[in-house]
C-alpha positions, 0 to 999 in steps of 0.5 A, a space after each residue: 500500500 502506498 504510504 500516502 493513505 488517509 486515516 478514517 477520521 480524515 486527517 492527512 499526513 502532510 509532513 512530507 509534502 504539499 497538501 490538497 484542500 478538500 471542500 464540502 460542497 454543501 458549504 463551500 468550505 475546506 474541511 480536510 486536507 490530503 497529501 499531494 503526491 509528487 513525481 518521485 512519490 508516484 515513481 515509488 508507488 509504481 515501483 512498489 506495484 511492480 515488485 508486488 506483481 509476480 507473487 500476487 499473480 501466483 496466489 489465486 486463493 489469496 486474491 479471493 480471500 483478500 477481496 472478501 476481507 476488503 468487502 468485510 472491512 467496507 461493511 464494518 466501516 460503512 457508517 464512518 465512510 458514508 459520512 465522509 463520502 457525503 461531506 466530500 461529494 455532497 450526496 445524501 447519506 442514504 445514497 452514500 450508504 448505498 455506494 458503500 454497500 455496492 462497493 462491497 457487493 462488487 468486491 464479493 462478486 469478483 472474489 467468487 468469480 472463477 477464471 476458466 481455462 478453455 481447452 480446445 484443439 488446433 489444426 493438427 489435432 493437438 489439445 491446447 489450453 487458452 488461459 487468461 494472464 494478468 497484464 501487470 501494473 494497472 493505472 486506474 483513475 476514478 471520478 468524483 461522482 461515485 468516487 469509491 464505487 467507481 474505484 472499486 469497479 476497477 480495483 476488484 477485477 484488476 486484483 482478481 485477475 492478478 494485477 497490481 494497481 496504482 489508483 488516483 482518485 479525483 482531487 475533489 473527492 479523495 478522502 473516502 478512497 484514501 480512507 478505504 486504502 488505509 482500512 484494507 492496508 493489512 489485508 493486502 501484501 505491500 504494493 498490491 494497491 497503491 493510492 496516490 492523491 493530487 491534482 493534475 498533472 498527477 493523472 497525466 504522469 500516471 497514464 504516461 508512466 512506463 510501469 503500468 501496462 493497462 489504464 482504466 479511466 472513468 471520466 469525461 470524453 474530452 479527458 478520455 481522448 487525452 488518456 487514450 492518446 497518452 496511453 498509445 505512446 506506450 501501447 498500453 491496454 485501455 478501458 475508457 468509461 466516458 460521457 453519456 447524453 442518455 435519451 428517454 423516449 416516452 411513447 404516446 400511450 405512456 401514463 405520465 403520472 404513472 412513470 413520473 417518479 421513476 423517470 424523475 429519479 432516473 434523471 436526478 439521482 445523485 443530483 444528475 451527476 450520473 454517467 447513465 442518468 437520463 439527460 434528455 427526454 423525447 415526449 410525444 407531443 400529445 402527452 408532453 404537457 402532462 409529462 411536464 406537469 408531472 415532472 415539475 410536481 416532483 421537482 418542486 416537492 424534492 428536498 434539497 439541502 446538506 446531504 448530512 441531513 437525513 431528510 435531504 433528497 438532493 444535495 449540492 453539485 459536487 464542485 464549482 466547475 460543475 455548478 458553473 457548467 449547469 448554469 451556463 447550459 440552462 442560461 443558453 437554453 433559456 436564451 434560445 427558446 426553452 422555458 424553465 417550468 421550474 428551477 432554472 437558477 442557482 440557489 442563493 445559499 452557501 455551497 454549490 446548489 442549483 434548483 431542480 430544473 425542468 425545461 420545456 425545450 423546443 425542437 431544434 438544436 440546444 446545447 443542453 439537449 446536444 451536450 451532457 449537462 451532468 446536473 439537475 436540469 432536464 430538457 423535455 422535447 416534443 416529437 411527432 412520430 416514433 421514427 423521428 424520436 429514434 433519430 433524435 435519440 441516436 443523434 450525437 457523439 454519445 451512446 451509453 444508455 437509453 430507455 423507452 417508456 410505454 404501456 405496450 411492452 412489445 412496441 417499446 422493446 422494438 423501439 429499444 432495439 433501434 437505439 445505438 448505445 450500450 444498454 437499453 431498458 424499458 419503463 426504467 432507466 439503467 437498472 441493469 448496472 450490476 456486477 454480473 452484466 457488462 457496462 460500456 458505451 458505443 461511439 464516444 461513450 467509451 472503449 471496452 466494458 466494465 463488470 462481469 467476466 467481460 470486465 475482468 477480461 479487460 485486465 487480462 491477455 490471452 495465452 495459448 498453452 499445451 494441454 497436459 495429457 489426461 
């Protein structure tokens, strides 16, 4: 374990170098500091991971046990970790607890996952084995919206496959990940998991470092393209889980009052800061008005506040740049013909709060429809026929998730099959994100997949071996 880890109470050992401030997005005030890793410390972390790699890859049973113990640790520390997660990211405590629980679920899934050896024959009739071998050291970079879960979604399959990891959390949300590293320190051999914290250019240094053979990145498409270019100079394997501008198509036979709760939370969970959230709704013109009314009622009733308050349903945006982006896109939409049925502005209080916003958006180009807003503002666009809605949903550079909403399951399923993305659901959105199913995007939403055996395979290379005689 890299020496720059965080204790559970949030205190940082900053004696050896510069410190990075961490602000509470509900107040905007700095409440903790973490170490700011320099180039030499990154070299040390990569060297530690490289030393640990060969004994770690040889111990399959030990890897399984370690992942199970890590899940146990998370569950025992769930209360403290959830509070820390809320303080640094802003999400309500209930959602923070869910993130901790799902992180433990991912660790247990990979602890129990077998890595099969395939036996086949070659052209000469000789039997051979096709096996999956680890790649070596993995460079993992996690984002700020689900800082622990999206880190674990890299750590668990990478370690299970026999790799070692150097992980960099977002500089906005390093606390919970570093605390997790400190808690599992004694459950892993030294150097197997190394967590380094700091702002850029730390991520660029890690991606271009000569030691890692694989880069797993979750974040924006723009940054993902830079990661891919930097990794290419070393011919590194990459998995990129990137942006999404995820559409929901509401057919004219859907009941707006019946679907409003599910559709609202599909867009606004974690304050809209979910790569697979609904980002734009295409509603048939016959029901657009009723759907706007139903969504607006939910938006006006939702409790917005500090996530540490157990009654809070929506917290703040996670950081000032994201607040600024949402405000910019909403202002642009209002200037080009959209109407804020509710919301449409930042809340005048401490912290990074934006009022839950429902927009009646006219047909035609709007940035908030064409780009990923990643926040609590949802445009609802009318359409006349289903072919038009499918065309609009497929337009653009993203292809992560999508959904179709209808009282006719067969018709909805047919429409769903025409959508160009990695996952489509009917009368729900992105409900199939679980450890056992692949998750990845089409077009500029990513390269490769996470989760399930397919996600584990991303951290391996194939090797063909002679098959021992029976």
